[in-house]
N, C-alpha and C positions, 0 to 999 in steps of 0.2 A: 795208205787206200781204204783202213778203217777206221781215217779221224774220225774223229765229231759223229761217230755210228751211236744210234738212236739205241739203247738199249730195249730189247723185246723179246722179251716170253716166248721159249718155247710153246706155249698155248696158242699165240698168236700169230708165232709162224707156222702152223701145222694151220690153222684157220684159212689163213691164206692160202696156201699151196690144195689142200685138200676139201677144202669148205667141210666138214664133218656135221652129220645132222642126225640124229636118229635112225635113219636110216643106211649109214655109213658108217658100224661101229670101226673106233678106233683100237690099235693095242699096242703101247709106247715099251720099248725095251731096252736097256742096255746093254751094247756091244762090249765081250769079253774082252777084246784085244784093246777098245780105248785105255787111253791112257788116264786115270780118276776122273771115271763115269762122262769126259763131256764128249761123248759121241752115243747119238738114240737113234736106234734104229722103229722108225713108226710104221704098223701095217695096218694098209684099211681096205676091209672086202667091201667094192661097189658093185654094182650093177653091172658096168663093161668087164671085171676080174679084180685079183686083188692087185695091190700095190704097197709099196716097201722102199719108204725116203729114211736117209740115215741125213742125222742134220750134228751139225758138228759146232758146238759150242766154244767161244772164239776168250781170246783175255777181256776183251773188253765186254763181256756177258752177252752180249748177241751171239743168236743160232743161226747160221745157213746151213745152207747144200753143199757145201764147199769143206777142204778140211781148212786151216788156220796153216800160217806158211810156217813152216820149223822156226825156232830159237838159234840163232844166230851168236858163234861169239860172239863178245863185247871186251874191250880192253877200257877202265878209265883211271885216272889220277886221279887218288883220295890225298 
């Protein structure tokens, strides 16, 4: 599903989802239960109310709003 995905920075993903500016302050904080800091929560206060979105870093370096698929056990002959 992520084959050929372009690595996009967290900043670019946040800008695409929230379109922040000086009127929309953001706070980015890592989630404590996330493995190796691979999940952050972005909080924004907009005129319509507060928004919180979780972003997950995938193995290819891209950030998405959905978590990566769990790794499955594999067998190899060496």
